MARKOL-963201 format. One line per 5 residues: number of its first residue (from 1); for each residue x, y, z of C-alpha. Coordinates in steps of 0.1 Angstrom, whole numbers, plus 5000, padded with zeros to 4 digits. Example, Ala and Ser with C-alpha at 12.3 -4.5 7.8 and 13.67 -1.06 7.14 Angstrom:
BEGIN
1	5123 4955 5078; 5137 4989 5071;
This chain:
BEGIN
1	7602 1907 4682; 7630 1914 4656; 7657 1889 4669; 7686 1890 4693; 7704 1922 4702;
6	7739 1924 4716; 7746 1955 4737; 7773 1968 4760; 7777 1971 4798; 7790 2005 4809;
11	7798 2020 4842; 7785 2056 4844; 7789 2077 4876; 7795 2045 4895; 7764 2028 4882;
16	7763 1998 4858; 7740 2004 4828; 7732 1985 4796; 7735 2003 4763; 7720 1991 4729;
21	7728 2014 4700; 7709 2015 4667; 7682 1988 4669; 7662 1987 4637; 7624 1993 4643;
26	7613 1995 4607; 7621 1982 4572; 7646 2005 4554; 7626 2033 4538; 7643 2030 4504;
31	7633 2026 4468; 7595 2024 4466; 7593 2031 4503; 7610 2065 4500; 7584 2091 4512;
36	7560 2063 4524; 7549 2054 4559; 7574 2032 4577; 7568 1995 4575; 7572 1972 4605;
41	7599 1946 4604; 7581 1913 4596; 7609 1888 4595; 7632 1886 4625; 7669 1890 4618;
46	7688 1857 4617; 7721 1872 4628; 7726 1888 4662; 7720 1926 4659; 7751 1945 4669;
51	7740 1972 4693; 7775 1981 4703; 7782 2007 4676; 7763 2038 4663; 7744 2032 4630;
56	7734 2057 4603; 7718 2090 4609; 7690 2100 4584; 7700 2121 4554; 7699 2158 4562;
61	7713 2192 4553; 7735 2194 4584; 7739 2229 4598; 7767 2220 4622; 7789 2191 4608;
66	7793 2164 4634; 7824 2141 4632; 7819 2104 4627; 7782 2105 4617; 7773 2086 4586;
71	7741 2093 4567; 7718 2070 4548; 7681 2065 4540; 7684 2032 4560; 7683 2051 4593;
76	7652 2040 4612; 7668 2028 4644; 7664 2035 4681; 7689 2033 4710; 7682 2021 4745;
81	7700 2027 4778; 7688 2012 4811; 7700 1999 4845; 7721 1968 4840; 7700 1935 4842;
86	7728 1910 4840; 7729 1887 4809; 7697 1882 4790; 7663 1896 4798; 7652 1872 4826;
91	7658 1897 4855; 7630 1896 4880; 7636 1932 4892; 7606 1956 4889; 7601 1972 4855;
96	7614 2008 4853; 7597 2040 4839; 7606 2047 4803; 7616 2081 4788; 7613 2083 4750;
101	7633 2111 4735; 7625 2129 4702; 7652 2152 4689; 7648 2187 4674; 7664 2203 4644;
106	7635 2221 4626; 7625 2188 4611; 7654 2193 4588; 7683 2179 4609; 7689 2157 4639;
111	7702 2124 4651; 7701 2101 4681; 7739 2098 4677; 7747 2134 4686; 7768 2130 4717;
116	7751 2158 4738; 7718 2138 4739; 7726 2103 4747; 7709 2085 4776; 7738 2074 4797;
121	7733 2098 4827; 7695 2096 4827; 7696 2058 4828; 7716 2059 4860; 7684 2073 4876;
126	7665 2040 4876; 7648 2046 4843; 7650 2031 4808; 7659 2058 4782; 7649 2054 4745;
131	7658 2077 4716; 7645 2074 4681; 7659 2083 4646; 7631 2096 4624; 7632 2110 4588;
136	7638 2147 4583; 7637 2171 4554; 7618 2160 4523; 7621 2123 4533; 7601 2129 4564;
141	7576 2156 4553; 7570 2155 4516; 7532 2152 4509; 7520 2135 4477; 7482 2139 4481;
146	7454 2122 4500; 7455 2091 4478; 7493 2090 4475; 7517 2066 4493; 7534 2097 4506;
151	7510 2108 4533; 7531 2137 4547; 7541 2136 4583; 7563 2106 4576; 7586 2117 4604;
156	7557 2115 4629; 7547 2081 4616; 7583 2070 4622; 7581 2081 4658; 7547 2064 4661;
161	7560 2031 4649; 7590 2034 4672; 7566 2041 4701; 7545 2010 4692; 7578 1990 4690;
166	7587 2002 4725; 7553 1993 4739; 7557 1958 4725; 7594 1952 4734; 7606 1975 4762;
171	7599 1950 4789; 7628 1929 4775; 7651 1958 4784; 7636 1963 4819; 7612 1991 4809;
176	7575 1994 4819; 7553 1998 4788; 7526 2013 4809; 7548 2041 4823; 7562 2059 4792;
181	7570 2096 4791; 7576 2111 4757; 7598 2142 4756; 7615 2164 4730; 7630 2198 4723;
186	7622 2223 4695; 7609 2201 4666; 7610 2173 4690; 7586 2193 4713; 7564 2200 4683;
191	7564 2162 4677; 7554 2155 4713; 7525 2180 4710; 7514 2162 4677; 7513 2129 4695;
196	7492 2144 4723; 7467 2156 4697; 7468 2126 4673; 7442 2098 4675; 7468 2074 4663;
201	7491 2079 4694; 7464 2074 4720; 7473 2051 4749; 7510 2048 4739; 7523 2071 4767;
206	7513 2085 4801; 7532 2117 4803; 7547 2143 4780; 7574 2169 4783; 7575 2198 4758;
211	7607 2218 4757; 7602 2249 4735; 7576 2242 4708; 7541 2230 4700; 7517 2226 4671;
216	7494 2255 4678; 7483 2275 4648; 7457 2302 4648; 7440 2325 4623; 7471 2348 4622;
221	7497 2321 4622; 7480 2292 4603; 7490 2255 4604; 7504 2238 4573; 7474 2224 4553;
226	7474 2195 4528; 7467 2219 4499; 7497 2241 4507; 7519 2210 4514; 7510 2195 4480;
231	7517 2227 4462; 7551 2230 4478; 7559 2193 4470; 7551 2199 4433; 7573 2230 4433;
236	7601 2209 4447; 7595 2182 4420; 7598 2209 4393; 7632 2219 4408; 7644 2183 4401;
241	7628 2182 4366; 7600 2159 4378; 7572 2179 4363; 7549 2151 4350; 7516 2154 4369;
246	7511 2116 4373; 7548 2106 4377; 7564 2134 4397; 7565 2114 4430; 7580 2083 4414;
251	7605 2106 4396; 7616 2121 4430; 7622 2086 4443; 7650 2082 4418; 7667 2115 4426;
256	7700 2111 4445; 7692 2113 4482; 7720 2138 4490; 7707 2162 4463; 7672 2161 4479;
261	7686 2173 4512; 7699 2205 4495; 7664 2216 4487; 7655 2238 4516; 7623 2255 4504;
266	7600 2226 4514; 7581 2235 4546; 7589 2207 4570; 7560 2211 4595; 7533 2187 4607;
271	7504 2188 4583; 7471 2196 4600; 7439 2182 4583; 7456 2149 4577; 7451 2113 4590;
276	7477 2119 4617; 7464 2153 4627; 7427 2155 4616; 7420 2186 4637; 7440 2217 4647;
281	7450 2221 4684; 7422 2243 4694; 7395 2221 4679; 7411 2190 4694; 7410 2205 4728;
286	7375 2219 4725; 7361 2185 4713; 7383 2164 4737; 7400 2147 4708; 7434 2144 4723;
291	7452 2123 4750; 7432 2137 4779; 7445 2114 4806; 7482 2123 4806; 7503 2147 4827;
296	7524 2175 4810; 7555 2195 4817; 7561 2223 4792; 7584 2253 4791; 7605 2278 4772;
301	7639 2295 4776; 7643 2332 4782; 7657 2342 4748; 7641 2317 4724; 7643 2340 4694;
306	7680 2351 4695; 7697 2322 4679; 7667 2312 4657; 7662 2347 4643; 7699 2352 4636;
311	7700 2319 4617; 7668 2325 4598; 7670 2363 4593; 7707 2375 4594; 7693 2409 4583;
316	7682 2415 4619; 7718 2424 4627; 7716 2455 4605; 7683 2471 4615; 7686 2509 4618;
321	7650 2522 4621; 7615 2513 4630; 7607 2511 4593; 7634 2485 4589; 7619 2465 4617;
326	7585 2466 4601; 7599 2455 4568; 7616 2426 4584; 7585 2415 4603; 7566 2415 4569;
331	7593 2391 4555; 7586 2365 4582; 7562 2349 4558; 7531 2352 4580; 7511 2376 4559;
336	7481 2378 4583; 7502 2394 4610; 7498 2432 4614; 7534 2443 4610; 7528 2478 4622;
341	7511 2467 4654; 7539 2443 4660; 7565 2470 4655; 7546 2494 4679; 7545 2467 4706;
346	7580 2453 4704; 7598 2487 4699; 7580 2504 4729; 7608 2519 4750; 7634 2509 4724;
351	7659 2533 4709; 7649 2527 4672; 7682 2542 4659; 7703 2517 4679; 7708 2485 4658;
356	7715 2463 4689; 7683 2473 4706; 7662 2467 4674; 7678 2433 4669; 7670 2423 4705;
361	7634 2434 4700; 7632 2414 4668; 7646 2383 4687; 7618 2388 4712; 7591 2389 4685;
366	7606 2359 4666; 7608 2338 4697; 7573 2347 4708; 7556 2339 4675; 7574 2306 4668;
371	7581 2291 4703; 7569 2309 4734; 7532 2316 4725; 7525 2282 4709; 7541 2263 4738;
376	7524 2284 4765; 7490 2283 4748; 7492 2246 4742; 7499 2240 4780; 7472 2265 4790;
381	7446 2249 4768; 7455 2214 4780; 7452 2226 4816; 7418 2241 4808; 7403 2211 4792;
386	7420 2184 4814; 7415 2201 4849; 7421 2169 4868; 7456 2163 4853; 7489 2178 4864;
391	7503 2205 4841; 7535 2223 4849; 7551 2252 4830; 7587 2264 4834; 7606 2296 4823;
396	7642 2287 4819; 7667 2315 4827; 7700 2296 4832; 7726 2300 4805; 7743 2272 4786;
401	7781 2268 4790; 7787 2237 4769; 7763 2237 4740; 7761 2275 4735; 7796 2279 4719;
406	7790 2248 4697; 7758 2263 4682; 7769 2299 4679; 7751 2313 4709; 7771 2343 4721;
411	7769 2360 4755; 7748 2389 4741; 7722 2364 4728; 7714 2353 4764; 7697 2321 4772;
416	7694 2307 4737; 7671 2281 4723; 7682 2246 4734; 7701 2260 4765; 7684 2234 4788;
421	7696 2204 4769; 7731 2200 4785; 7715 2201 4819; 7686 2177 4811; 7711 2152 4797;
426	7736 2156 4825; 7766 2168 4806; 7779 2190 4835; 7776 2159 4858; 7798 2138 4836;
431	7823 2167 4829; 7822 2176 4866; 7818 2214 4859; 7806 2240 4884; 7770 2234 4870;
436	7770 2198 4882; 7746 2203 4911; 7721 2223 4890; 7722 2197 4863; 7717 2170 4889;
441	7685 2188 4901; 7672 2192 4866; 7678 2155 4858; 7659 2146 4889; 7629 2169 4880;
446	7627 2155 4845;
């Protein structure tokens, strides 16, 4: 629908696949469109779209610098890999199932051009693989109020528009628009759960895979509400001298994009009680306001909290008493949690004068509260309210050998957050490591 795209033919593991990198799916969200919902491309491109080279990643405060990645606000593109169909789109072979990937990165970082998560191996399994760039940081999550052109959840709206684009166009690439599986890890998994819950995403996919994360707040760990999101957005505006009550949003549109990425205090979470997510997860399930007719695979890794806690709370390395543990729990910015009860539970059987044991206990708590419990409860509630659908849950205990050293996951930290990614995307198969067979099995299961 947007014109002609030129891709590349590759041979991967003895199989010919077609690769199309960086296809635009929305108008560039720049100028007046900064912080706005993405706009569909209305006028097709006159020139052939070059899908042979990576395009821009979205602006972000990158935690781990990646070579050769360029950043821009003009970043709303998707990439497609699939079994080779010869020249053009006239192949009469049967349409293939589609896997639609949403990256993680705390909604602050991420790109479809990170090498570890490309679709080359998966597309050798007779499927069409799509990955989508979406806005992160303030660009993707800043909320300007209910009547504002900045609705919050812009990153989710980006994903939604990309999904709609795929439904409309994927048959041109050999994909079946009626057999789409959305999947993601960490913030990508949160995103998948949001699409399962959102009335706006109904009917756009048939299966969902949640790898380590879900939108599932409760009375102790509340969801992000519009009121809190607006307050945080105005705090951010003040930090950039955009204090005028009626002009602050327009003022932020004129701030240098790279400067905005340095502001890390804005909570980049899906906003519940909004057009995209009118109800929280529990109310959605209880009132059957969710995608009831899909199948789900969800799961977590064994040591979800180790890497995340060490990144977010470096103090956890220097705990030396139960009192220190309690104080750190209190600082996790969830005021309704009973810090003393949490300390009693997680330090049971722990030598509270041994820093390493205390740190491990804190890792366990942090992983449970942010990843394990929400993901498990989301899957459990889905299974309860959709008893005729298939729901699977995995507990991942296999260590990462490729990604772990790249992200700072040491041996003592165990099976860190994101440990499954290299196996899901087939890196050991391509690199022919000793984990090749295990990765082969995982790719087949996914």
